[in-house]
N, C-alpha and C positions, 0 to 999 in steps of 0.2 A: 360716129353718128349711126344710130340704129336705123335699119331699113324700115320703110313704111309697111305696115301690116294691112294687107288687103284681103287675105283669106286665112281663116283660122279653122283648124280641125279640132273638134271638141270630143273628149271621151265622155259619152253620154249614156246615162243609165235610166234617166227619167225619174230618178229619185229627187228628194228635196233640193239637194245642192245643185245638180245639173239642170233641174227644171227652171231655176231662176237665173242660171248663168247665161243662157242664150239671150234673154232680153237685156241682161246686164252688159254683155259684150256688145250688143247692138247700140246701147246707150253710150258706152265708153270708147267704142271703136267705130265711129260713124261711117257708114258706107261699106263696112267690112262684110264679106261673105262668111257665113258660119256653116260648116259642114259637120253634122253630128255622126259619130261612130259608136255603135253599141256592139260589144262583143258578147255573143250568146255563149255563156259558160254554164248554162243550166238554170237561169233565173225563172224560167217558165212564165207564170202569170205576170211577172213584173215587166215582161216584154209586150204585153197586150196594149194596143193603142199607142205604142211608142212612136211610130212613124207620123201619125196624125198630130200627136202632141208636139213633136219636134218642129214640124213644118208650121203649125199654128203659132208657135212661140217665136218664130223668126229664123229657123234653119232653112237653108236653100235646098238641102237634101239630107238624107240619112242613110248610112250603111248599117245593116244589121247582119253581122257576120257570125256564122255558126262555127264556133271554136271548140265545141265540146270534145270532139275526138282528139284534136290537137292538145287541148288542155290536159286531158287524162294521160295520153300516151307520152307526151313530152315534158310534162311538169309534175303531175301527181305520181305516176309510176316511178320516176327516178327518186322521188322523196320516200316513197313506200319502200323501194328496194334498199335505200340507205337507212331505213328505220329512223328517219329524221323527225324529231319533235322539238318544238321550242317551248320549254317550260310546260310540257304536257300538251301544248296546243299543236294540232295537226295541220297547221299552216294553210287553212282553207282560203283565207284572203291573200296570204303572202304569195303563193305560187300562181294565183289567178292573175295578179297584176302584170307580171312580165309577159304572160301569154297575150293579154289584151293590149298592152302597150306596144308590143312588137307589131301587131297588126295595125294599130293606130299609126305608127310611123310609116308602115308600107303604104297606107292609104294617103297619108299626108304628102308623101313624096310623089305618088301617082297624081294627086290633085294639084301639085305645085303650090302647096300651102306655105305661108310665111311663118306660121306659128302653130304650136299645139297647146291646147288648154285642157286642164283637168280640174275637178271639183274637190280635190283632197284638202283637208284642213291643214293648217300650219302646225298643228299639235300632233298629227298622226304619222304613222309609218308609210301609208300609201303614197304620199307625195314623193318620198325617196324612191320607192319601187318604180313608180311611173317614170320619174325623171332620170334615174340611172339607166333605164332601158332606152329612153330617148337618146341619152348621151352615147350609148353603145352603138346605136344604128344611125343616128342623125346628129352628130356632135355640134353641127352648125345651127340647128333648129332653135328658134326662139320658143321659150316656154312661158305660158301665162298661168298663174295660180291665183285666182281671184281671192281666195280666203286669206292670202298673205298681203293683199293690197286694198281690198274694199272696206267700207265702213261697217258692214254687217258683223256683229259680234256674237250672235247666238242663233240656235235653231229657231227660237221664237221670232227673232227678227227676220229670219229667212221666210218664215210663214207670213209675217207682215208684208214683206216685199212681194211674195207670190200673190197675196190677196189684192194688193195694190195694182199688180199687173194683170189680174184676172187669170192666173195660171191655176188650173185644177190640180189638186193633190190627193193622193190616196191615203194620207195620214191626217190625224188631227193633233191638236196640242197635247191631248191626253194619251195618245198612242204613239207619241213621237220618239220611239226608240230609234237609235241609229242602227240599221241592219245592213248586213251584206249577205246575199244569198247566191249560191251556185250549186252545181252538181254535188260538190264535196261536203258543203257545210252551210249553216246559217248562224250568223253572229248577232248578238244583241248587246247594245251598249246604251248608256244614258239613262235619264229619268231616275227611278228608284235604285237602279243598279249602280249609280255613281257612288253610293255609300256601301262599302263592304259589310256594314252592319245589317243590311237588309237581305232577307232571304228572297231569292227569285220566286215570283209567283207562277210556278210551273203549271199549276192546274187552272190558272186564270184563262178564260176563253180567249184564244187568239195569240197567246204568248208562244207556246211551242207550235212549230209548224211542220217539222219533219217527223214527229212521233209523239209519244205520250210520256208522262213521268213514270218512274219505276212502280209507284204504288197503283197506277192505273193500268199497268201491263197485265197480261193474262196470268192466271194462277197456275198454269201448266207451262213447262218449258218448251221451247222451239229448238230443234236441231238443224244445223246448217253445215254442209260440207263444201269446202272451197278447194279447187284444184289450181295449183301454180305451175307455171313453166318458166324456169330460170328467173324466179322471183316475181313474175307477173301473173296475177289471177286471170284465169281463162274460163272457168266454169263454176257454176253454183248448183249444188245438188245433182251433179251429173250432166247438167245441160250447159253446153258451150254457148258463150254469149260474147257479143262485141263489148268493148269497154264501157260504152255509155249504158247499155242495158244492164250490164253487170253491176255497176254502181247504183243505178236506180233500183234494181231488184234488192240489193242489200240494204239500201236506205229504207225500203218498205218493211223488210223483215226486221231489221234492227230497230227502226222507229217504233214499230208495233210492240216491241219488247222493252222499251225504255232504255235502249242502248245509246251511248255516245253523247250524254249530256255532261258538259264540263263547265264549272264555275271557277274562274281563276282571276287573281290579280297578277297581271304580267308586267314585265319591264319593257316598256317601249324603247325603240331605237333612239328616239329624241330625248330620252332621259327620265321621263316621268313614269309613274306606275298607273296602270289602267285596269279597271275591272270589267270583265266581259263574260257573257254566257254563250257557249258554243254548242250547237247541235251537229254532230258528225257521226251518224249511225253507221253508214257503210265504211267510212274510214276507220272507225274504232274496231270494227270487226276485222277488217283487212290487216291492220297493223298487228292485232293480236295473233291472227292466223299466220302471218308472215314470220313473226317472232317464234311461234311454236315450231314451225317447219325448220327454221334456222337452228333450233336447239339440237336437231338430229342430223343436220346436213353440213354444218360448219364445224371445223376443228376449234379447239379451245382458244388458241392464240388469235385466230381470225375473228371468232365470235367476240372476244373481249376487245379487240382493237376496233371493231365496227362500233360497238356500243359506247366505248369510252372515248373515242376520238373522231371517227368518221361521222357517226350520226349527229352528235352535237355541232360539229363544224358545218355539216351540210345544212342543218337547221338554221344556224346563225346566218349563213350566206343567203339562204332563201328568205328568212325573216327580214334581213337587212337590205333586201333589194339587189343583192350582188349576184343575180342569176347568170347574167351574161359576162362571166369573168373566167379567166384561165383556170383558176383554182377549182371553181365549181365543175367545169368541164373535166378536169383531171380527176376529181373525186368520183364523178359519175363513171369514168372509164374504169377506175378501181372497183367501184360497186358492181358494175356489169360483170367483171371477172369473178368477184365473190359469189354472185348470184347464179353462176353457171350450173351449180348443183342444187340450187334451191327449187327443186321440183318435187311435187308430191301432193298429197291430199291431207287436209286438216279438217277435223270434225269438231265443232263447238256447240255447247249447250247455252242457249240464251234464256236467261230467267230474271225478270224484274231488274233490269239494268246491269246484270252480271254476265260476264263471259267466262264459261267454264270449259276447260279442256275435256274433250271426249274422244280423243284418238288422233294419231298422226302416223302417216306412212310415206316412205320415199324410196325410189330405186337407188338413191345415193346416200342412204342412211349410214351414219357412222356409229350407230348404236348396235352393239353386238350382244344379244341376250345371253349367250354362253359366257362371255367375259364378265358381264355385269352381274351375273347370277350369284346368289349367296351360296349356291351349291358348288360341287366340284367342277372344275373346268380345266381345259388343256393349255390355256394361254397364260394363266396367272398362278405363280407359285407364291402362296401367302408368306412363306418363310423369307422370300426376297425382301419383304417390307422392312425387316429388321435392319439390314444394311442401308437401305434407302433412308430410313428415319435417322440412323446414326450420322450419315453424311449431311442430310438436310438440316439436322439439328445441331451440327458441329459448332456454328457460330454462337448459338445460345449457350451451349455447354461450356465453351472456352471462356466466354464472358463471365458466366457464373463462377467458374473456377478462379479466374483472375481477380474478380471482385472480392471473393472470399479470402484470397491470399492478402490482398491489400488491407482488408478489414482486420485480419489477424496481425498484420505488421504495424498497426497504429500504436 
């Protein structure tokens, strides 16, 4: 027999889904106390009026937790250091969810809650990310997922419910994109984007929020120099910054130059394909700069191993909600070791959506100008290449010789 649910902690964003979930919970769990928890991972204006709205719609209280520093340092930086991308997507929603969910569980335990509720749809990835985190830290906790059990079938029906309950919304039926916004990115899904045949209306007023389209970017390039210490960015254009300011600064610089707009059809964890548009200005700059720095600070075998095996596996684990697992922790330990020499400065030229290398230096560089030069050097005897090629090509030569003998003996 299931225990009686008297107190529910709700992951609350104030968006369409969670705005109607509070009154829905009050209707379906009579007498139950609802505590809203909002994790501030950089939504900015989306947090305005959140407390008043939560209380007015039925919550007994609301926690608004500043998780920005935790989010960057303990989730974004590990993925950046691992060069983790999922089908070119920089994981903006993926690594925010375990950060928020971990704090959600901590508050639920402190409040003595009987259940945790989230507003993720039954078709999406986020339900998995939230619930696997809950299972990692509170395996006994009841989980309520309204989208999997209520009668509401669409976002239009959600708006109908909100209007019936008198819940104010910041969206209309015409601007009803499904969006997720944080320090790292902004995602857009739904409406005209549901058909891959439709070009996103980048220049339509209000679509892009973190920057402009490449054609609207300045006609002159912008240069930016980023300093890394052991794979972590610490300064922009010579100014040391904390992690939050650094990401915000690069978002402004990148956004103004049309950097970081991605339109993809991705393969969701639950099995379907989904089309989305992502804005990730700072992330796109940082991934590019980190990669450029690695080209001179990592040896060939490590570099290839990172990009062929570590990066995609780290991306899969993050995308699939498996953050709090032994494998992810072990991978990050390996990545930390690899990044011990990823220190230096990377200069990039930003121009109308493009990122162009403009110089890289490191005290740990493995690039030796004398050895790489086309001129005479002391380390490389070009005559040695003949013996190397003879040995390296031996299997090819032997196969060709034997194939010829077999052909002649027919």
